[in-house]
C-alpha positions as CSV (number, residue, x, y, z in Angstrom):
1,M,-7.6,47.4,25.9
2,V,-9.8,45.2,28.3
3,N,-11.1,48.4,30.1
4,I,-12.1,49.9,26.8
5,L,-14.0,46.7,25.6
6,S,-15.6,46.4,29.1
7,S,-16.8,50.2,28.9
8,V,-18.2,49.5,25.5
9,E,-20.0,46.4,26.6
10,E,-21.4,48.3,29.7
11,L,-22.7,51.2,27.5
12,S,-24.3,48.7,25.1
13,I,-26.1,47.0,28.0
14,A,-27.1,50.4,29.4
15,R,-28.6,51.4,26.0
16,I,-30.6,48.2,25.7
17,A,-31.9,48.7,29.2
18,V,-32.9,52.3,28.7
19,F,-34.7,51.7,25.3
20,T,-36.2,48.5,26.5
21,A,-37.9,50.6,29.2
22,V,-38.9,53.2,26.7
23,A,-40.5,50.6,24.4
24,V,-42.4,49.0,27.2
25,A,-43.6,52.4,28.3
26,L,-44.8,53.1,24.8
27,T,-46.9,49.9,24.7
28,M,-48.7,51.1,27.7
29,I,-50.0,54.4,26.1
30,P,-53.2,53.9,24.2
31,A,-53.6,55.6,20.8
32,F,-56.7,54.1,19.1
33,S,-59.4,51.8,20.0
34,V,-59.5,48.4,18.3
35,I,-62.7,48.1,16.3
36,G,-64.8,45.1,17.3
37,L,-62.7,44.1,20.2
38,Q,-64.1,46.0,23.2
39,G,-61.5,47.2,25.9
40,L,-58.5,46.8,23.5
41,S,-56.5,49.5,22.0
42,I,-53.7,50.1,19.6
43,T,-50.9,51.7,21.7
44,L,-47.9,53.9,20.8
45,G,-45.9,50.7,21.1
46,A,-46.4,50.7,17.3
47,I,-43.7,53.2,17.0
48,A,-41.3,51.3,19.3
49,P,-39.8,49.2,16.5
50,V,-38.9,52.4,14.7
51,L,-37.3,54.0,17.6
52,L,-35.3,50.8,18.4
53,G,-34.4,50.0,14.9
54,V,-32.9,53.3,14.2
55,V,-31.5,54.6,17.4
56,L,-29.8,51.3,18.4
57,R,-27.2,49.1,16.7
58,P,-28.9,46.2,15.0
59,R,-28.0,43.6,17.8
60,E,-28.9,45.9,20.4
61,A,-32.2,46.8,18.8
62,L,-33.2,43.1,18.4
63,A,-32.3,42.3,22.0
64,S,-34.2,45.4,23.2
65,A,-37.3,44.4,21.0
66,I,-37.3,40.8,22.3
67,L,-37.0,41.9,26.0
68,A,-39.7,44.7,25.6
69,G,-41.9,42.3,23.8
70,I,-41.7,39.8,26.6
71,I,-42.0,42.3,29.4
72,S,-44.9,44.1,27.8
73,T,-46.7,40.7,27.3
74,I,-46.4,39.6,31.0
75,I,-47.2,42.8,32.8
76,P,-50.8,44.0,33.0
77,P,-52.7,44.3,30.8
78,P,-51.4,41.1,29.1
79,G,-50.5,40.9,25.5
80,V,-53.6,40.4,23.2
81,F,-52.0,37.6,21.4
82,G,-50.8,35.7,24.4
83,P,-47.2,34.3,24.0
84,L,-47.1,35.4,20.5
85,S,-47.6,39.0,21.6
86,P,-43.9,40.0,21.2
87,L,-43.7,39.0,17.5
88,P,-45.1,42.3,15.9
89,L,-42.6,44.4,17.8
90,I,-39.8,42.1,17.0
91,A,-40.8,41.9,13.2
92,G,-41.3,45.7,13.1
93,T,-37.8,46.2,14.6
94,L,-36.2,43.8,12.2
95,A,-37.8,45.6,9.2
96,T,-36.5,49.0,10.4
97,I,-33.0,47.7,11.0
98,L,-32.9,46.3,7.4
99,V,-34.1,49.6,5.8
100,Y,-32.0,52.0,8.0
101,H,-28.7,50.1,8.8
102,Y,-28.2,48.2,5.5
103,G,-27.9,48.9,1.8
104,V,-29.8,47.6,-1.1
105,K,-29.7,43.9,0.1
106,G,-31.2,45.0,3.4
107,K,-34.0,46.8,1.7
108,A,-34.6,43.9,-0.6
109,L,-34.8,41.6,2.6
110,Y,-37.3,44.0,4.1
111,A,-39.4,44.0,0.9
112,S,-39.4,40.1,1.0
113,L,-40.4,40.1,4.7
114,H,-43.4,42.5,4.1
115,L,-44.5,40.7,1.1
116,I,-44.3,37.3,2.7
117,L,-46.5,38.8,5.6
118,I,-49.0,40.1,3.2
119,A,-49.2,36.8,1.3
120,L,-49.6,34.9,4.6
121,F,-52.4,37.1,5.6
122,I,-54.2,36.6,2.3
123,A,-53.7,32.8,2.5
124,L,-54.9,32.6,6.1
125,S,-58.0,34.8,5.3
126,L,-59.2,32.7,2.4
127,P,-61.9,32.5,1.2
128,E,-63.6,35.3,3.1
129,I,-61.0,38.0,2.0
130,I,-62.0,37.5,-1.7
131,V,-65.7,38.4,-1.0
132,E,-65.7,40.5,2.2
133,Y,-62.4,42.5,2.4
134,P,-60.3,42.1,-0.8
135,Y,-58.8,45.5,-0.4
136,Y,-57.5,45.1,3.1
137,P,-53.7,44.8,2.1
138,W,-53.9,47.9,-0.2
139,F,-52.2,50.2,2.3
140,H,-49.4,47.8,2.8
141,I,-48.6,47.5,-0.8
142,V,-48.6,51.3,-1.2
143,G,-46.5,51.6,1.8
144,L,-44.0,49.0,0.8
145,I,-43.5,50.8,-2.6
146,T,-43.2,54.2,-0.9
147,A,-40.7,52.9,1.7
148,L,-38.5,51.4,-0.9
149,T,-38.7,54.5,-3.1
150,L,-37.7,56.8,-0.3
151,A,-35.0,54.4,1.0
152,L,-33.3,54.1,-2.3
153,T,-32.8,57.9,-2.6
154,N,-30.2,57.6,0.2
155,K,-31.2,61.0,1.5
156,H,-31.1,60.7,5.3
157,K,-34.3,62.3,6.2
158,L,-36.1,60.4,3.5
159,V,-34.5,57.1,4.8
160,L,-35.8,58.1,8.3
161,I,-39.3,58.3,7.0
162,S,-38.8,55.1,5.0
163,S,-37.7,53.3,8.3
164,S,-40.8,54.7,10.0
165,I,-43.1,53.3,7.2
166,A,-41.4,49.9,7.3
167,G,-41.4,49.5,11.2
168,V,-45.1,50.6,11.7
169,L,-46.4,48.7,8.7
170,V,-44.6,45.4,9.4
171,D,-45.6,45.6,13.1
172,H,-49.2,46.0,11.9
173,M,-49.1,43.2,9.2
174,T,-47.5,40.7,11.7
175,G,-50.3,41.5,14.1
176,S,-52.9,40.8,11.4
177,V,-51.3,37.5,10.5
178,I,-51.1,36.4,14.1
179,A,-54.7,37.4,14.6
180,Q,-55.8,35.0,11.9
181,V,-54.0,32.2,13.7
182,Y,-54.1,33.0,17.4
183,F,-57.8,33.8,17.8
184,P,-59.3,30.8,15.9
185,L,-56.8,28.2,17.2
186,I,-56.0,29.3,20.7
187,A,-58.5,31.9,21.9
188,G,-61.5,29.9,20.4
189,F,-63.0,32.4,18.1
190,K,-62.5,34.0,14.7
191,I,-62.6,37.7,13.9
192,P,-65.7,38.2,11.8
193,A,-65.2,39.2,8.2
194,N,-67.2,42.4,8.6
195,I,-64.7,43.6,11.3
196,W,-61.7,43.1,8.8
197,A,-63.9,44.9,6.1
198,S,-64.7,47.8,8.5
199,V,-61.1,48.5,9.3
200,T,-59.9,48.5,5.7
201,W,-60.3,52.1,5.3
202,I,-59.7,53.1,9.0
203,Y,-56.3,51.4,9.9
204,P,-54.5,53.4,7.1
205,I,-55.5,56.6,8.8
206,E,-54.2,55.3,12.2
207,R,-51.0,53.9,10.7
208,T,-50.4,57.2,8.9
209,I,-50.6,59.1,12.1
210,L,-48.2,56.7,13.8
211,I,-45.8,56.9,10.9
212,A,-45.9,60.7,11.1
213,I,-45.2,60.5,14.8
214,A,-42.4,58.2,14.3
215,S,-40.9,60.2,11.5
216,M,-41.0,63.5,13.4
217,L,-39.4,61.9,16.4
218,L,-36.6,60.5,14.5
219,I,-36.0,63.8,12.7
220,I,-35.9,65.6,16.0
221,L,-33.5,63.1,17.5
222,D,-31.3,63.3,14.4
223,R,-31.2,67.3,14.6
224,I,-30.1,67.1,18.3
225,G,-27.5,64.4,17.5
226,V,-28.9,61.5,19.1
227,L,-28.6,59.2,16.1
228,R,-25.1,59.9,15.4
229,P,-22.9,58.6,18.4
230,W,-23.3,54.9,17.8
231,T,-25.5,54.2,14.7
232,T,-22.4,54.0,12.5
233,T,-23.2,50.8,10.5
234,R,-25.5,52.3,8.0
């Protein structure tokens, strides 16, 4: 019995180590340039929360997200949000876990998390958001409704797509919220309102591409049986 438990524990640690390395590698692959912030880019790390949250068990996924977030922050290039850089990955992973591994209560908790982040962004962006970029959160609202609709069908492929939407968008909104706190208070400058306005209709295209990549990756992994051996809590 002790040997069996030890083997299970070793396998769990191995999974965390492997997927932490994968997540860190994804954060180093640029996908899109960040408008208004020269030299910075959105990386494929935006799909890492989806991969961790679905493929791993919940506790393993959170452990891996925390480790990957810390490692990717301290290795060059450093995280754009300094010590707060791991939070988007962790929050996105949590959202994915809630949608994929849990039932209606989990999906309700995901919705609450996403709505709180949207509300925080709006509150932190006042009064400029009212005049300069009032439509910025629109894609998140559409994404939240879509994710819940697909998840509640309980059809596995649709739940995979829903998990991708949740992970990618919560990762993004967490980053947006942190940007409105970190840059003015710690970095010493505020992102101009015209930058937020200019990305209002661009980030939805970028995030849709990332959601599509994450969804296709999960569907492929599901077809070859990678998702089945240990993700049994859903």
